N, C-alpha and C positions, 0 to 999 in steps of 0.2 A: 504494499499500499504506500502511495506517495504522500508524504507528510506536508510538503510545500511545494508550491509552483516554482518558486526561485529560492535557492539556498546558497548564500555567499559565505565563504570561509576564509577569513584573513586575507582579503583581496588587496593586493598592492599593485599599482600600475604607474610606471614611470617612463618618461621619453627623454631621449637625448636630443637636444637641439644645440647644434654647434658645440661650444664648451660648456653648455649648461645642462644639468640634469633636472628635469621637471617632474615633480611628484604629482600625478594627477589624483590618485587615490591611495589612501594610506590605512591599511589594517581594517578593511570594512568587513564586518560580520553581520548578516541579517537573514531572516527567514520571511518570505511573503507567502501566506497561506494561499491555497487554491481558492478562487472566488473572490479574492481581495481586490479593492480599488485602492491602490497604494499610490500616494502622491509624495515625490521626493522634491523638496523645495531648496532653494538656495540661489545666491547671485551668479551671474554669468561668470564663467571660469572656475566654478566650484568643483567640477568633476562630474556633473550630472550626466551629461551626454556621453561622457567616457563609460560610466556605469553601464548605461543603456546599451552601448555598443558591445561591452563585454557580455551582457545577458543574451544578447541576440547572436553571439558568436561572430560578430563583425571584426572584433578585435580580440586579443587574448591577454590575460593578466600577466604581469611580470612574476607575481608570486600568488599562491592561493587556489582555492578550489570553487568552481561554479557548477552547481547541478541545477538543471532546468527540468521540470516534470520528471525527476528521477534520473535524468541522464547527466553523467559527468561529461560536459561538453568539451572539457580539455582533452579527452581521449579520442575526439573525433578528428579526422583530417579535413581538409578543405572541402573535398568533394561530399564527404558524409555530412559536414556542417550545413552545406548548401541545401541538401535534401532535407535534413532535420528542420532547418529554419523554414522551408517552404510548407512544411506539414504543421508546424507548431506555433510560428511567430507571425503576427501582423504588425507592421511598423507604420507608424503615422509620423511624417516629418513637419517641421515648422513651415517649411517653404513649399509645401503641397507636392512638388516634383511631379506634376501632371505633364504629359506631352501634348503640346499645343495643337497639333494638327489631328489629334484623336478626340472623338466624341466621349462624352462622359462614360457610356457603357464600354466603349473600347479601352479607356484607361483603366476601368475596373476589371476588365477581362484579362489584362496583361499578365498577372500571375497565373492564370489558368492555361496559358499558352504552352506551359511546360508540362502540362498534364496530358492524359490520353482522352479527355473529354471531347465530345463533339462539338461543333460550332453551336448547335441548337442548345446543348446543355450549358456551354459557357455563357450564352446570352441569357438562359433562364437564371443562372446563378447570379450574373451581373445585375440583372434586373431585380432580383430578390434583395441583393445587398443595397442597391440605390433606394428601394422601397423602404428598407430599414432606417436609412438616413434621411427619409422624407424627400427624395428627389426622384421619384417614379416618373414625374412629368418632365425630367430634364435629360433623358437617355440620349437624345441626338444633339444636345448642346455641346459646343466647343468650350474649353476653359474660358476663352476670352468673352463669352456670352454669359458667364457665371459671375457672381459676386464672390469676394474672398471667402466668405463664409460657406458658400456653396461649393467651392473648389475644395476647401478642407473636408467638407462632408463627402465629396466624391473620393478624396484620399482616404477617409475612413472606411467607405464602401470597399475600396480596393484592398485595404488591410483585411477586411472581413471575408472577402469573397472566397477564400480558401478554408474558411471555418477553422480558424486557429484557436488554440486554447488561451493563448496569451496575446494581448495587445500592448505594444510598447509605444507610448506617445512621447515624442521629444518636442517640448514647448508647442504644443498643438494650438495654442491661442496667441502665439507671439506676433503673428501678422494680422490679427483680427481686431475690430472695434469691439466694444464692450457688449453690444447686443449678440453679435456673431459668436464671441467667445463663449457667452452663456449657452447659446444654442448647441455649440460643439461639445461643451462640457456636460450638458444634459443628455446628449446622445451617448457619450461614453459612459455616463452613470446608468443609462437604460440598458446598454450592452452588458454591463455588469450585473445589474439586478435582475433583468428580464431573460437575458441570453447566457448567463453563467460565465461570462468571459472575465478572466483575471486581467486587471488593468495595471500597469505599471506606468505612471506618467511623471515626467521631470518637467519642472516649471519654476519660473520666478514670479509668476502671476499669483498674487494673494488671493484672488476670486476662486482660484482652482481648489483651494484647500476645502471649501464647504462642500464640494461634491464627492470627495474622497472619503473612504472609511478610516483610513490610517495615513497619517503625515509624519515625515521625518525631515530633517534639516541637514544639508550638506554644505560644509564651508571649508574651502582650501584642502579639499580632498578628505576630510574627516567628518564622521557623523557627530553632530552636537545637539544641544537642546534646541528645541524650537523657540526663537526669539518672540518676545511678546508683539512686536510689529515687524513682519517680514518685509525687508526692503523690495520694492518693485523694480 
């Protein structure tokens, strides 16, 4: 039986830049239960995105162990990681990363092109994902025909379309106005509560905390107590 969706043990991550050694994460140990909506807050440059990349297997720690859904992802090679990631992880980026010449449904369909699904089944799943985020009437719209909030909802649908167990959201409201940000956060909350998705979100947006079940604070690569007023 898997006890945690994500389990980090003594994670240390450092980078060499010219003559400088940059410590991005320092001795991070944490468990995130299955079905959790976990919000990791902190200022820019605190190591939040680095931690998300490690959980997704996009990067590897300098030291420590990462288990995701019971798998020690440090034991997987790059090819195995790619397959594991496509089955288990949905990733939502701050900057949407939509392809401008593709429609909403074609952008959502992209992760399914690596599967054996027929075009009909890919369209069905893309349509369902767009319905979940409230964009069933925007299937044929190009990104330039959508608002920023709608673009991010398409990006969430793309992360959803493979039915992953975990959704990683990297500053999902960073490019949005307050109203659109609330819409996106409400969708993530619905995915957690009604669809059983484990959400790990990193942000410096203080509005995001009210949507999460658990919040922690990261500063200069270390977990600290949540400040009374989190800087925006």
